[in-house]
PyMOL Python script that loads the backbone (N, CA, C, O; Angstrom):
from pymol import cmd

cmd.read_pdbstr("""\
ATOM      1  N   MET A   1     -24.051  -1.613  67.700  1.00  0.00           N
ATOM      2  CA  MET A   1     -24.227  -3.209  68.182  1.00  0.00           C
ATOM      3  C   MET A   1     -23.402  -4.231  67.962  1.00  0.00           C
ATOM      4  O   MET A   1     -23.737  -4.691  66.870  1.00  0.00           O
ATOM      5  N   SER A   2     -22.441  -4.888  68.425  1.00  0.00           N
ATOM      6  CA  SER A   2     -21.654  -5.537  67.642  1.00  0.00           C
ATOM      7  C   SER A   2     -22.334  -7.309  67.720  1.00  0.00           C
ATOM      8  O   SER A   2     -23.176  -7.678  68.539  1.00  0.00           O
ATOM      9  N   THR A   3     -21.800  -8.044  66.818  1.00  0.00           N
ATOM     10  CA  THR A   3     -22.054  -9.524  66.830  1.00  0.00           C
ATOM     11  C   THR A   3     -21.137 -10.155  67.090  1.00  0.00           C
ATOM     12  O   THR A   3     -20.007  -9.674  67.007  1.00  0.00           O
ATOM     13  N   GLN A   4     -21.373 -11.491  67.505  1.00  0.00           N
ATOM     14  CA  GLN A   4     -20.220 -12.364  67.957  1.00  0.00           C
ATOM     15  C   GLN A   4     -19.899 -13.477  66.650  1.00  0.00           C
ATOM     16  O   GLN A   4     -20.698 -14.052  65.911  1.00  0.00           O
ATOM     17  N   VAL A   5     -18.643 -13.517  66.686  1.00  0.00           N
ATOM     18  CA  VAL A   5     -18.277 -14.340  65.239  1.00  0.00           C
ATOM     19  C   VAL A   5     -18.014 -15.648  66.177  1.00  0.00           C
ATOM     20  O   VAL A   5     -17.434 -15.587  67.261  1.00  0.00           O
ATOM     21  N   HIS A   6     -18.420 -16.589  65.716  1.00  0.00           N
ATOM     22  CA  HIS A   6     -18.420 -18.316  66.363  1.00  0.00           C
ATOM     23  C   HIS A   6     -17.544 -18.730  65.328  1.00  0.00           C
ATOM     24  O   HIS A   6     -17.697 -18.459  64.137  1.00  0.00           O
ATOM     25  N   SER A   7     -16.490 -19.488  65.888  1.00  0.00           N
ATOM     26  CA  SER A   7     -15.970 -20.297  64.826  1.00  0.00           C
ATOM     27  C   SER A   7     -15.865 -21.748  65.288  1.00  0.00           C
ATOM     28  O   SER A   7     -16.146 -22.034  66.452  1.00  0.00           O
ATOM     29  N   ARG A   8     -15.518 -22.557  64.522  1.00  0.00           N
ATOM     30  CA  ARG A   8     -15.696 -24.260  64.855  1.00  0.00           C
ATOM     31  C   ARG A   8     -14.762 -24.924  65.351  1.00  0.00           C
ATOM     32  O   ARG A   8     -14.843 -26.094  65.723  1.00  0.00           O
ATOM     33  N   GLY A   9     -13.790 -24.211  65.393  1.00  0.00           N
ATOM     34  CA  GLY A   9     -12.487 -24.548  66.504  1.00  0.00           C
ATOM     35  C   GLY A   9     -11.636 -25.948  65.687  1.00  0.00           C
ATOM     36  O   GLY A   9     -10.804 -26.716  66.169  1.00  0.00           O
ATOM     37  N   GLU A  10     -12.174 -25.906  64.404  1.00  0.00           N
ATOM     38  CA  GLU A  10     -11.628 -27.217  63.611  1.00  0.00           C
ATOM     39  C   GLU A  10     -10.534 -26.258  62.922  1.00  0.00           C
ATOM     40  O   GLU A  10     -10.652 -25.100  62.521  1.00  0.00           O
ATOM     41  N   PRO A  11      -9.250 -27.269  62.920  1.00  0.00           N
ATOM     42  CA  PRO A  11      -8.163 -26.422  62.057  1.00  0.00           C
ATOM     43  C   PRO A  11      -8.419 -26.725  60.526  1.00  0.00           C
ATOM     44  O   PRO A  11      -8.935 -27.714  60.005  1.00  0.00           O
ATOM     45  N   THR A  12      -7.950 -25.680  60.015  1.00  0.00           N
ATOM     46  CA  THR A  12      -8.210 -25.449  58.615  1.00  0.00           C
ATOM     47  C   THR A  12      -6.856 -25.969  57.867  1.00  0.00           C
ATOM     48  O   THR A  12      -5.745 -25.906  58.392  1.00  0.00           O
ATOM     49  N   ALA A  13      -7.088 -26.447  56.680  1.00  0.00           N
ATOM     50  CA  ALA A  13      -6.210 -26.956  55.986  1.00  0.00           C
ATOM     51  C   ALA A  13      -5.019 -25.596  55.468  1.00  0.00           C
ATOM     52  O   ALA A  13      -5.447 -24.442  55.435  1.00  0.00           O
ATOM     53  N   PRO A  14      -3.897 -25.824  55.181  1.00  0.00           N
ATOM     54  CA  PRO A  14      -2.765 -25.004  54.501  1.00  0.00           C
ATOM     55  C   PRO A  14      -3.448 -24.825  53.446  1.00  0.00           C
ATOM     56  O   PRO A  14      -4.075 -25.738  52.910  1.00  0.00           O
ATOM     57  N   ALA A  15      -3.404 -23.343  52.912  1.00  0.00           N
ATOM     58  CA  ALA A  15      -3.828 -23.011  51.171  1.00  0.00           C
ATOM     59  C   ALA A  15      -2.801 -23.511  50.472  1.00  0.00           C
ATOM     60  O   ALA A  15      -1.638 -23.488  50.874  1.00  0.00           O
ATOM     61  N   ALA A  16      -3.144 -23.944  49.487  1.00  0.00           N
ATOM     62  CA  ALA A  16      -2.326 -24.268  48.310  1.00  0.00           C
ATOM     63  C   ALA A  16      -1.656 -22.870  48.068  1.00  0.00           C
ATOM     64  O   ALA A  16      -2.094 -21.763  48.382  1.00  0.00           O
ATOM     65  N   PRO A  17      -0.256 -23.256  47.308  1.00  0.00           N
ATOM     66  CA  PRO A  17       0.748 -22.146  47.093  1.00  0.00           C
ATOM     67  C   PRO A  17      -0.213 -21.557  45.822  1.00  0.00           C
ATOM     68  O   PRO A  17      -1.051 -22.213  45.203  1.00  0.00           O
ATOM     69  N   ALA A  18       0.146 -20.136  45.609  1.00  0.00           N
ATOM     70  CA  ALA A  18      -0.390 -19.684  44.398  1.00  0.00           C
ATOM     71  C   ALA A  18       0.932 -19.951  43.016  1.00  0.00           C
ATOM     72  O   ALA A  18       2.163 -19.989  43.033  1.00  0.00           O
ATOM     73  N   GLN A  19       0.034 -20.071  42.084  1.00  0.00           N
ATOM     74  CA  GLN A  19       0.709 -20.799  40.901  1.00  0.00           C
ATOM     75  C   GLN A  19       1.508 -18.952  40.339  1.00  0.00           C
ATOM     76  O   GLN A  19       0.956 -17.889  40.055  1.00  0.00           O
ATOM     77  N   SER A  20       2.600 -19.261  40.385  1.00  0.00           N
ATOM     78  CA  SER A  20       3.357 -17.863  40.177  1.00  0.00           C
ATOM     79  C   SER A  20       3.819 -18.073  38.318  1.00  0.00           C
ATOM     80  O   SER A  20       3.986 -17.058  37.641  1.00  0.00           O
ATOM     81  N   ARG A  21       3.940 -19.136  37.844  1.00  0.00           N
ATOM     82  CA  ARG A  21       4.056 -19.283  36.399  1.00  0.00           C
ATOM     83  C   ARG A  21       3.242 -19.296  35.600  1.00  0.00           C
ATOM     84  O   ARG A  21       2.270 -20.046  35.692  1.00  0.00           O
ATOM     85  N   LEU A  22       3.443 -18.379  34.500  1.00  0.00           N
ATOM     86  CA  LEU A  22       2.325 -18.280  33.245  1.00  0.00           C
ATOM     87  C   LEU A  22       2.510 -19.290  32.286  1.00  0.00           C
ATOM     88  O   LEU A  22       3.667 -19.629  32.035  1.00  0.00           O
ATOM     89  N   PRO A  23       1.410 -19.921  31.609  1.00  0.00           N
ATOM     90  CA  PRO A  23       1.379 -20.809  30.577  1.00  0.00           C
ATOM     91  C   PRO A  23       2.261 -20.005  29.629  1.00  0.00           C
ATOM     92  O   PRO A  23       2.292 -18.777  29.706  1.00  0.00           O
ATOM     93  N   TRP A  24       2.998 -20.702  28.712  1.00  0.00           N
ATOM     94  CA  TRP A  24       3.416 -20.241  27.141  1.00  0.00           C
ATOM     95  C   TRP A  24       2.941 -19.661  26.360  1.00  0.00           C
ATOM     96  O   TRP A  24       3.624 -19.184  25.454  1.00  0.00           O
ATOM     97  N   TRP A  25       1.674 -19.495  26.416  1.00  0.00           N
ATOM     98  CA  TRP A  25       0.731 -18.930  25.322  1.00  0.00           C
ATOM     99  C   TRP A  25       0.475 -17.497  26.223  1.00  0.00           C
ATOM    100  O   TRP A  25       0.093 -16.463  25.677  1.00  0.00           O
ATOM    101  N   ALA A  26       0.678 -17.575  27.319  1.00  0.00           N
ATOM    102  CA  ALA A  26       0.040 -16.101  27.955  1.00  0.00           C
ATOM    103  C   ALA A  26       0.990 -15.068  27.562  1.00  0.00           C
ATOM    104  O   ALA A  26       0.624 -13.894  27.604  1.00  0.00           O
ATOM    105  N   LEU A  27       2.263 -15.394  27.154  1.00  0.00           N
ATOM    106  CA  LEU A  27       3.005 -14.593  26.584  1.00  0.00           C
ATOM    107  C   LEU A  27       3.149 -14.738  25.101  1.00  0.00           C
ATOM    108  O   LEU A  27       3.276 -13.738  24.395  1.00  0.00           O
ATOM    109  N   ALA A  28       3.137 -15.794  24.666  1.00  0.00           N
ATOM    110  CA  ALA A  28       3.191 -15.885  23.093  1.00  0.00           C
ATOM    111  C   ALA A  28       2.317 -15.268  22.207  1.00  0.00           C
ATOM    112  O   ALA A  28       2.615 -14.689  21.163  1.00  0.00           O
ATOM    113  N   LEU A  29       1.027 -15.460  22.778  1.00  0.00           N
ATOM    114  CA  LEU A  29      -0.101 -14.649  22.194  1.00  0.00           C
ATOM    115  C   LEU A  29      -0.165 -13.420  22.004  1.00  0.00           C
ATOM    116  O   LEU A  29      -0.424 -13.235  20.815  1.00  0.00           O
ATOM    117  N   PRO A  30      -0.066 -12.480  22.550  1.00  0.00           N
ATOM    118  CA  PRO A  30      -0.104 -11.113  22.953  1.00  0.00           C
ATOM    119  C   PRO A  30       1.185 -10.719  22.234  1.00  0.00           C
ATOM    120  O   PRO A  30       1.157  -9.602  21.717  1.00  0.00           O
ATOM    121  N   THR A  31       2.419 -11.497  22.093  1.00  0.00           N
ATOM    122  CA  THR A  31       3.129 -10.792  21.653  1.00  0.00           C
ATOM    123  C   THR A  31       3.157 -10.996  20.075  1.00  0.00           C
ATOM    124  O   THR A  31       3.527 -10.092  19.326  1.00  0.00           O
ATOM    125  N   LEU A  32       2.753 -12.210  19.631  1.00  0.00           N
ATOM    126  CA  LEU A  32       2.459 -12.350  18.023  1.00  0.00           C
ATOM    127  C   LEU A  32       1.336 -11.381  17.650  1.00  0.00           C
ATOM    128  O   LEU A  32       1.479 -10.795  16.577  1.00  0.00           O
ATOM    129  N   ALA A  33       0.259 -11.128  18.359  1.00  0.00           N
ATOM    130  CA  ALA A  33      -0.610 -10.289  17.905  1.00  0.00           C
ATOM    131  C   ALA A  33      -0.141  -8.733  17.543  1.00  0.00           C
ATOM    132  O   ALA A  33      -0.571  -8.079  16.593  1.00  0.00           O
ATOM    133  N   PHE A  34       0.939  -8.252  18.618  1.00  0.00           N
ATOM    134  CA  PHE A  34       1.729  -7.083  18.542  1.00  0.00           C
ATOM    135  C   PHE A  34       2.476  -6.820  17.765  1.00  0.00           C
ATOM    136  O   PHE A  34       2.482  -5.664  17.341  1.00  0.00           O
ATOM    137  N   LEU A  35       3.506  -7.880  17.210  1.00  0.00           N
ATOM    138  CA  LEU A  35       4.128  -8.091  15.990  1.00  0.00           C
ATOM    139  C   LEU A  35       3.280  -8.368  14.651  1.00  0.00           C
ATOM    140  O   LEU A  35       3.878  -8.361  13.575  1.00  0.00           O
ATOM    141  N   VAL A  36       2.124  -8.572  14.692  1.00  0.00           N
ATOM    142  CA  VAL A  36       1.254  -8.513  13.504  1.00  0.00           C
ATOM    143  C   VAL A  36       0.676  -6.931  13.125  1.00  0.00           C
ATOM    144  O   VAL A  36       0.612  -6.318  12.060  1.00  0.00           O
ATOM    145  N   LEU A  37       0.372  -6.660  14.229  1.00  0.00           N
ATOM    146  CA  LEU A  37      -0.292  -5.280  13.955  1.00  0.00           C
ATOM    147  C   LEU A  37       0.689  -4.228  13.766  1.00  0.00           C
ATOM    148  O   LEU A  37       0.459  -3.272  13.024  1.00  0.00           O
ATOM    149  N   LEU A  38       2.017  -4.396  14.550  1.00  0.00           N
ATOM    150  CA  LEU A  38       3.150  -3.204  13.889  1.00  0.00           C
ATOM    151  C   LEU A  38       3.490  -3.819  12.429  1.00  0.00           C
ATOM    152  O   LEU A  38       3.807  -3.023  11.544  1.00  0.00           O
ATOM    153  N   ALA A  39       3.445  -4.970  12.191  1.00  0.00           N
ATOM    154  CA  ALA A  39       3.673  -5.247  10.722  1.00  0.00           C
ATOM    155  C   ALA A  39       2.776  -4.224   9.742  1.00  0.00           C
ATOM    156  O   ALA A  39       3.192  -3.452   8.878  1.00  0.00           O
ATOM    157  N   LEU A  40       1.463  -4.473  10.157  1.00  0.00           N
ATOM    158  CA  LEU A  40       0.491  -3.943   9.308  1.00  0.00           C
ATOM    159  C   LEU A  40       0.642  -2.278   9.569  1.00  0.00           C
ATOM    160  O   LEU A  40       0.158  -1.535   8.716  1.00  0.00           O
ATOM    161  N   VAL A  41       1.307  -1.701  10.740  1.00  0.00           N
ATOM    162  CA  VAL A  41       1.350  -0.276  10.642  1.00  0.00           C
ATOM    163  C   VAL A  41       2.779   0.273  10.025  1.00  0.00           C
ATOM    164  O   VAL A  41       2.954   1.465   9.772  1.00  0.00           O
ATOM    165  N   ALA A  42       3.752  -0.718   9.821  1.00  0.00           N
ATOM    166  CA  ALA A  42       4.838  -0.233   9.349  1.00  0.00           C
ATOM    167  C   ALA A  42       4.911  -0.207   7.901  1.00  0.00           C
ATOM    168  O   ALA A  42       5.443   0.658   7.205  1.00  0.00           O
ATOM    169  N   GLN A  43       4.276  -1.327   7.510  1.00  0.00           N
ATOM    170  CA  GLN A  43       4.069  -1.513   5.613  1.00  0.00           C
ATOM    171  C   GLN A  43       2.251  -1.362   5.321  1.00  0.00           C
ATOM    172  O   GLN A  43       1.443  -2.251   5.053  1.00  0.00           O
ATOM    173  N   PRO A  44       2.039   0.156   5.504  1.00  0.00           N
ATOM    174  CA  PRO A  44       0.402  -0.406   5.194  1.00  0.00           C
ATOM    175  C   PRO A  44       0.154  -0.439   3.565  1.00  0.00           C
ATOM    176  O   PRO A  44      -0.942  -0.821   3.153  1.00  0.00           O
ATOM    177  N   GLY A  45       1.025  -0.096   2.786  1.00  0.00           N
ATOM    178  CA  GLY A  45       0.962  -0.756   1.422  1.00  0.00           C
ATOM    179  C   GLY A  45       0.762  -1.974   0.987  1.00  0.00           C
ATOM    180  O   GLY A  45       0.114  -2.350   0.010  1.00  0.00           O
ATOM    181  N   GLU A  46       1.562  -2.782   2.039  1.00  0.00           N
ATOM    182  CA  GLU A  46       1.333  -4.347   1.847  1.00  0.00           C
ATOM    183  C   GLU A  46       0.069  -4.918   2.280  1.00  0.00           C
ATOM    184  O   GLU A  46      -0.168  -6.061   1.889  1.00  0.00           O
ATOM    185  N   ALA A  47      -0.814  -4.315   3.039  1.00  0.00           N
ATOM    186  CA  ALA A  47      -2.130  -4.767   3.275  1.00  0.00           C
ATOM    187  C   ALA A  47      -3.067  -4.569   2.363  1.00  0.00           C
ATOM    188  O   ALA A  47      -3.192  -3.458   1.848  1.00  0.00           O
ATOM    189  N   HIS A  48      -3.765  -5.484   2.069  1.00  0.00           N
ATOM    190  CA  HIS A  48      -4.880  -5.164   1.216  1.00  0.00           C
ATOM    191  C   HIS A  48      -6.119  -5.762   1.243  1.00  0.00           C
ATOM    192  O   HIS A  48      -6.173  -6.991   1.251  1.00  0.00           O
ATOM    193  N   ALA A  49      -7.471  -4.870   1.263  1.00  0.00           N
ATOM    194  CA  ALA A  49      -8.809  -5.311   1.807  1.00  0.00           C
ATOM    195  C   ALA A  49      -9.321  -6.768   1.255  1.00  0.00           C
ATOM    196  O   ALA A  49      -8.660  -7.213   0.317  1.00  0.00           O
ATOM    197  N   ALA A  50     -10.212  -7.419   1.635  1.00  0.00           N
ATOM    198  CA  ALA A  50     -10.623  -8.634   1.021  1.00  0.00           C
ATOM    199  C   ALA A  50     -11.902  -8.244   0.241  1.00  0.00           C
ATOM    200  O   ALA A  50     -12.758  -7.429   0.582  1.00  0.00           O
ATOM    201  N   VAL A  51     -11.848  -8.993  -0.865  1.00  0.00           N
ATOM    202  CA  VAL A  51     -12.959  -8.867  -1.707  1.00  0.00           C
ATOM    203  C   VAL A  51     -14.060  -9.613  -1.599  1.00  0.00           C
ATOM    204  O   VAL A  51     -14.152 -10.796  -1.925  1.00  0.00           O
ATOM    205  N   ALA A  52     -14.888  -8.944  -1.151  1.00  0.00           N
ATOM    206  CA  ALA A  52     -16.094  -9.544  -0.864  1.00  0.00           C
ATOM    207  C   ALA A  52     -17.366  -9.860  -1.615  1.00  0.00           C
ATOM    208  O   ALA A  52     -17.789  -9.023  -2.413  1.00  0.00           O
ATOM    209  N   SER A  53     -18.048 -11.062  -1.420  1.00  0.00           N
ATOM    210  CA  SER A  53     -18.998 -11.206  -2.823  1.00  0.00           C
ATOM    211  C   SER A  53     -20.351  -9.932  -2.715  1.00  0.00           C
ATOM    212  O   SER A  53     -20.836  -9.298  -1.778  1.00  0.00           O
ATOM    213  N   PRO A  54     -20.587  -9.985  -4.092  1.00  0.00           N
ATOM    214  CA  PRO A  54     -21.486  -9.034  -3.873  1.00  0.00           C
ATOM    215  C   PRO A  54     -22.720  -8.718  -3.147  1.00  0.00           C
ATOM    216  O   PRO A  54     -22.974  -7.594  -2.713  1.00  0.00           O
ATOM    217  N   GLY A  55     -23.647  -9.971  -3.002  1.00  0.00           N
ATOM    218  CA  GLY A  55     -24.299 -10.293  -2.041  1.00  0.00           C
ATOM    219  C   GLY A  55     -23.982  -9.758  -0.666  1.00  0.00           C
ATOM    220  O   GLY A  55     -24.769  -9.158   0.067  1.00  0.00           O
ATOM    221  N   LEU A  56     -22.775 -10.045  -0.427  1.00  0.00           N
ATOM    222  CA  LEU A  56     -22.288  -9.824   1.215  1.00  0.00           C
ATOM    223  C   LEU A  56     -21.959  -7.996   1.362  1.00  0.00           C
ATOM    224  O   LEU A  56     -22.169  -7.219   2.293  1.00  0.00           O
ATOM    225  N   ALA A  57     -21.509  -7.844   0.328  1.00  0.00           N
ATOM    226  CA  ALA A  57     -21.252  -6.229   0.423  1.00  0.00           C
ATOM    227  C   ALA A  57     -22.822  -5.489   0.408  1.00  0.00           C
ATOM    228  O   ALA A  57     -23.191  -4.720   1.295  1.00  0.00           O
ATOM    229  N   GLY A  58     -23.398  -5.759  -0.409  1.00  0.00           N
ATOM    230  CA  GLY A  58     -25.028  -5.225  -0.424  1.00  0.00           C
ATOM    231  C   GLY A  58     -25.608  -5.216   0.851  1.00  0.00           C
ATOM    232  O   GLY A  58     -26.319  -4.282   1.222  1.00  0.00           O
ATOM    233  N   LEU A  59     -25.277  -6.490   1.758  1.00  0.00           N
ATOM    234  CA  LEU A  59     -25.970  -6.810   2.804  1.00  0.00           C
ATOM    235  C   LEU A  59     -25.210  -5.754   3.678  1.00  0.00           C
ATOM    236  O   LEU A  59     -25.853  -5.016   4.425  1.00  0.00           O
ATOM    237  N   LEU A  60     -24.076  -5.690   3.605  1.00  0.00           N
ATOM    238  CA  LEU A  60     -23.272  -4.855   4.632  1.00  0.00           C
ATOM    239  C   LEU A  60     -23.606  -3.518   4.687  1.00  0.00           C
ATOM    240  O   LEU A  60     -23.839  -2.929   5.743  1.00  0.00           O
ATOM    241  N   ASP A  61     -23.650  -2.867   3.262  1.00  0.00           N
ATOM    242  CA  ASP A  61     -24.018  -1.779   3.131  1.00  0.00           C
ATOM    243  C   ASP A  61     -25.582  -1.256   3.632  1.00  0.00           C
ATOM    244  O   ASP A  61     -25.748  -0.094   4.005  1.00  0.00           O
ATOM    245  N   ARG A  62     -26.541  -2.104   3.599  1.00  0.00           N
ATOM    246  CA  ARG A  62     -27.631  -2.149   4.280  1.00  0.00           C
ATOM    247  C   ARG A  62     -27.940  -1.934   5.596  1.00  0.00           C
ATOM    248  O   ARG A  62     -28.833  -1.271   6.125  1.00  0.00           O
ATOM    249  N   PHE A  63     -26.660  -2.899   6.231  1.00  0.00           N
ATOM    250  CA  PHE A  63     -26.721  -2.952   7.724  1.00  0.00           C
ATOM    251  C   PHE A  63     -25.959  -1.462   8.072  1.00  0.00           C
ATOM    252  O   PHE A  63     -26.454  -0.926   9.063  1.00  0.00           O
ATOM    253  N   GLY A  64     -25.152  -0.907   7.612  1.00  0.00           N
ATOM    254  CA  GLY A  64     -24.751   0.141   7.811  1.00  0.00           C
ATOM    255  C   GLY A  64     -25.653   1.204   7.815  1.00  0.00           C
ATOM    256  O   GLY A  64     -25.685   2.062   8.697  1.00  0.00           O
ATOM    257  N   ALA A  65     -26.487   1.158   6.712  1.00  0.00           N
ATOM    258  CA  ALA A  65     -27.257   2.389   6.483  1.00  0.00           C
ATOM    259  C   ALA A  65     -28.343   2.441   7.693  1.00  0.00           C
ATOM    260  O   ALA A  65     -28.592   3.412   8.409  1.00  0.00           O
ATOM    261  N   PHE A  66     -28.942   1.105   7.737  1.00  0.00           N
ATOM    262  CA  PHE A  66     -29.748   0.782   8.936  1.00  0.00           C
ATOM    263  C   PHE A  66     -29.171   1.328  10.365  1.00  0.00           C
ATOM    264  O   PHE A  66     -29.889   1.950  11.148  1.00  0.00           O
ATOM    265  N   LEU A  67     -27.872   1.046  10.607  1.00  0.00           N
ATOM    266  CA  LEU A  67     -27.458   1.801  11.741  1.00  0.00           C
ATOM    267  C   LEU A  67     -27.225   3.145  11.666  1.00  0.00           C
ATOM    268  O   LEU A  67     -27.292   3.851  12.672  1.00  0.00           O
ATOM    269  N   GLY A  68     -26.952   3.584  10.563  1.00  0.00           N
ATOM    270  CA  GLY A  68     -26.707   4.968  10.519  1.00  0.00           C
ATOM    271  C   GLY A  68     -28.000   5.934  10.813  1.00  0.00           C
ATOM    272  O   GLY A  68     -28.034   7.107  11.185  1.00  0.00           O
ATOM    273  N   GLY A  69     -29.088   4.976  10.498  1.00  0.00           N
ATOM    274  CA  GLY A  69     -30.161   5.621  10.588  1.00  0.00           C
ATOM    275  C   GLY A  69     -30.904   5.521  12.333  1.00  0.00           C
ATOM    276  O   GLY A  69     -31.721   6.311  12.806  1.00  0.00           O
ATOM    277  N   LEU A  70     -30.441   4.577  12.859  1.00  0.00           N
ATOM    278  CA  LEU A  70     -30.536   4.526  14.130  1.00  0.00           C
ATOM    279  C   LEU A  70     -29.650   5.583  14.849  1.00  0.00           C
ATOM    280  O   LEU A  70     -30.264   6.379  15.559  1.00  0.00           O
ATOM    281  N   VAL A  71     -28.610   5.682  14.790  1.00  0.00           N
ATOM    282  CA  VAL A  71     -27.557   6.425  15.632  1.00  0.00           C
ATOM    283  C   VAL A  71     -28.114   8.042  15.028  1.00  0.00           C
ATOM    284  O   VAL A  71     -28.512   8.949  15.758  1.00  0.00           O
ATOM    285  N   GLY A  72     -28.025   8.085  13.701  1.00  0.00           N
ATOM    286  CA  GLY A  72     -28.330   9.800  13.173  1.00  0.00           C
ATOM    287  C   GLY A  72     -29.343  10.488  12.993  1.00  0.00           C
ATOM    288  O   GLY A  72     -29.238  11.657  12.622  1.00  0.00           O
TER     289      GLY A  72
END
""", "prot")
cmd.dss("prot")
cmd.show_as("cartoon", "prot")
cmd.util.cbc("prot")
cmd.orient("prot")
């Protein structure tokens, strides 16, 4: 069974042209992130772990143990 499609007969406005240019940050931010990660991979001895406060480290250890108990 087919259905009929009714059009209003009104002329439609022409569609706006698609924007083909990217903003400057659409290329700059991924490039910057890639270069930072590349620098970390190229010189791993230069990267140091952040020193956390003892309270935060204990909390993270407990949270990790909790997640380990749920998963394993």
